[in-house]
N, C-alpha and C positions, 0 to 999 in steps of 0.2 A: 183459189190457189195461186201462188206466185211461181211462174215458170222461170225462175232465175237460178243461175248457177250459185250465186252467193247473195245472202240477205244482209243488207246494211242495217244494223240495229243501233238505235239511239237509246240511251239509258237516262231516265229521270231519277234524281236522288242517288247519283252515282257514288257519293262519298259516305253514305251511311253504311252500316255493317252489311246489310243484305244487298245494298246497291253495289258495293265493292265486290262482293262475292259473285253476283250475277254478271257484272261487267267483266270480271276476270274470267269467268267461265265462258262467256261469249267470245272473248278475245283469244282464249287459250285452248279450250277443250271442245267446243261445239263445232262440228263439221258443217260447212255450208253457210256460215255466218261470219261476219266481222264486226268489231266494235267501231262504228262510224262516228258517233257523236255522243257527248255526255253533257249533262247539266246538273248543277247542285247550287244551293244558295251560297255556299262558301266558294267564291270564284278562285281564290288563291289555292285552296286545297284541291279543287277540281282540276286546275291547270297542271298541278304537280302529279295528280293521279293519271291524267289522260296522256301525258307526254310519252311514257314508255310504250303505250299501245298505238300511238299515232292517231288517236281519236281527236276529233274537232270539239272544242269547248264552245257551247252555245250560250247566248246571252240570256235566254229565258226558256221556260218549258214550252211556251207557244212557238218560239223560233225553232226549237228542235222538232216539234211535231210537224210544223209546216215545211221544214227543209226538204228540198228535192233530193238531197243526199242521204235521206233516211227512208228506208223501206218499211220498217216496223219499229214499234216503240215498246220499251220495257219500263214499266212504272214501279219504282222501288222507293218512292218518297214516303213521308210519314202517312200513316193510315188515313187521316182525315182528308187527304188530297186525292185519294185514289179515284173516287167516283167522278169528280170534276175533270180530272185529266183523262180518264178513260173515255168520257163523253166527247172531249175535244179530239181525241185520236179517232174515234168512230166517225165523227163529223168530217174529219179530214180524209177519211177513207183508208186510214192506216191500221193494219193489224196491230193488236196490242197484247202484251203479256202483262197482266196486272197482278202484282204481289198480293197475297191475302192481307186483309179481307177486301172483298170487292168494294165495300163501303162500310162506314161505321154506323150508319142508320139505314133503316129499311126504306125510308123515303129516297135517300140518295141511290140505293141499290136499284130501285124502280127506274130511276132516270137512266141508268146505264142499260138496263134491259130494254127500255123503250127506245133508246137511241139506236141500239143494235137492231131492234125490230124494224125501225124506220129505215135503216141502211139496207135492209133486205138480204143481209148475208152475215154469216158468223165471223166476227172479227176479234173476239176476246178469248184468251185463255187465262184462267185464274191460277195463282201459284199455290195450289194444294199439293205440295211436293211429296207428301207421304204416299200418295197413290203410285208414285214412281220408286218407292223404296223397295228393294228386293225382298225384305222380310215381310212387309205388309202384303206384297203381291203373292207370296207363298201362302200366307194365311188365307187370303181370299180364294185362291185356287182350291185349297183343302176344304174350305167352307162350301164353296160352290159345287164341289164334287158330290156332296151329300153323304159322304162316308161316315160322318159323325152325327148325322141326323140334323134336326132343326136347332138353330141357336136359341138359347134361353136367356143368357145374361152376358154382359161385357163389363170387365173391370179394367179401368184405364188409370194411368198415373202420368201426370205431366209436371215435372219439377224442373225449375230453372234456378240457377245459383243465386241470381239477384236481378232486380229491376230498378230503373231510375226512380228517384224520390217522387216524381210527378205521376207515376203510374197509378191509375185509378182502379177502384173495385170493378167498375163496368168493363175496363180494358182486360180484366182477367177473362172475360168472355170474348170480346171482339178481337183481341190480339193473341190470346193463348188457347182457350178452349175451342175457338173456331176450328182448330185442326181436328179435335176429337169429334166435333159436330160433323165435319165433312167426312172424315175417314170412317166413322161408324155408319153414315148413310151409304157410303161406297161399299164397305164390307158387307153390309146387310142387304143392300140393293133396295132400300125402302126409306121413306121419309120418317121423321119424328112426329109424334102426336102430342105429347105433353112433356113439360120440363119443370124442374124445381132446383132450388139452391139452398144449401145449408152452410152455416158459418160456425166453425169451431172457434176455440180461443185463437187469437191472432199471434203470430210470431213477433218477437221483439225486433226483428229485422225489417218489418214492414213499416211504411210511413204512417204517420198519425191518422190519415184519412183512408188508409187502405185496409180492407178486410182480407187477410191472407193467412192461411190457405182457405180454399173454398171447396165444398163438395158439390159437384154438379151432377144432377140426376136427370136422366132422359129416358123416355119410353118410345119405342118404335111403333109403327102402325100395326105390326103383327104381335106386339106385346113383349118384345125383347127389352129387358130392363138394363140400363147402362149407368154405371157410376164412374165419375171422373174426379180424381183428386187433382186440383189445380193449385200448385204451390209456386208462387213467383219469387220467393226468397228462401230456397231450401238450404242455402249456405254451403252445402257440401259438394254440389255439382249439378250436372244436367242429366236427367234420367227420364226416358219415355218407355212406358210399359203398357201392354195390352194383353188381355186374356179373354178369349171367347169360350163361354161355357155352353156346350151343346148337349143333346140328348144322349150321345154315346161316347163322349169324351170332351177334351178341351184342346184349344189351340192357343199357344202362348208365344208372344213376340219374344225372341231370344234376347238375353242380356247382351250388351255390347261385347263383342268378341275380343276382349283384352286379355293378355297373358296373366295367369294366376301365379304370383311370385311368392315363394316361401323363403323367408330370411330369418334371422335370429329372433325367435319367440313371436313371430307374426306370419300371417298369410294374407296377402293383399292383392287387390285387383284395381287397376286404374279406372276412374270414372270420368267421362267426358266433361270438359269445362262448359261447353255450350253447344248449340245446334250445328256450328260449323264443323265440329268433330264427328257428330252422330250421322248427319244426313248428307255427307259429301256426294255420294253416288246419286241420291235422289235429286239434289239440286241440279246436277249436270244432266241427268236423264230427262227431267221435265223440260229443260230448255232445248235439248236435242230433239225431243218429240215436237215441241212447238215449231222449231225451224223446219224439221222434216215435213210436218203437215203443211206449212206455208209453201214449201217447195214441191208439194204433191207426192212426197215419198211415204207419208203415213196417212192411211185412209181415215182412221178414227181420230177426231180431234180430242184434245185434252179437256179437263174440266172447264166449263164455260160460264156464261152469265147466269144460266139457270141454276147451276150448282152454287155459284157465289150468292145468288139471291136466296136460295133455299137455306143456306147457312146463315144469312142475315135475318131471315124470318125466325129461325130457332134462337139466334143470339138475342134478338129483341125480346122474345118471350122469356129468355133466361134473365135478362136485365130487369124485366118486370117482376120476375119471380124473386130476384134479389131483394126487391122492395116490399113485396107482399108476404113472402115466406110461405106461399102456397104453391100447389101445382098449377101451372098455367098452360092453356092450350097453345099449340103451335099452329097459328093461322095467319095467312097472308093478309 
């Protein structure tokens, strides 16, 4: 724990969409923290971004991690860099908030787990922000109360309006479905045992090498069957849905609370454009929890390397299942 009044946070990948969101939240909404330093490959854009916050622009990721002006590091760079940067933070003794995924391969995820184990203390929180979403929290409380009996199935939908042309079939797992992997583990309180993937006809909006959408199937250790529609190019908007089917009833994630507007010959409700509209509260809450834990104000840590690693184990099995078309065991 850091017994400091204010945590000086450095953000890596500060000019990407998620990096800008995290940096802005640290600078504006999170109590007990300040945006001390930023780094991104685009130096000119980074300088312009940092100026209003009074944050120092660093010359490299390594310089930011090593800086005595930085107490803790937030990693929001592209997915493939997460593990290497997390290890460098751990070796420097700096607490780190690592945006999901912890790593894009199981081998790299192991390196982070081993580095933290060697450090002898917990230093990493992984950005599984749905655990901090008020609606998912309500779902878990209802499920844990036992009033609806045991869970039997989970139906999930993850639709994103569009993805870059270079987005790959495997990234549907490591970048998108990774959220459902974690949130289902968290909701059910158990690991996954086997997984599979099915491919329907691809949308015309997907790149030539991308299979989109995908149907991800997962089974938990107790036998709960989970299906996840993963659509990276839904065209119409961003939509996240989840329904737990239990012995005595169901628990459904509410549709985004947008006004229902009736006008001439139509009735319409707005759909979020992307994640920045849907999970505003969750993104701020996860960072507040991270900072509170570092300051000794929150006893329970957020999702850590073991959660990140478990998600990577399932993701690797799913990528294998994409290739075999079979049910694959989830084994480390």
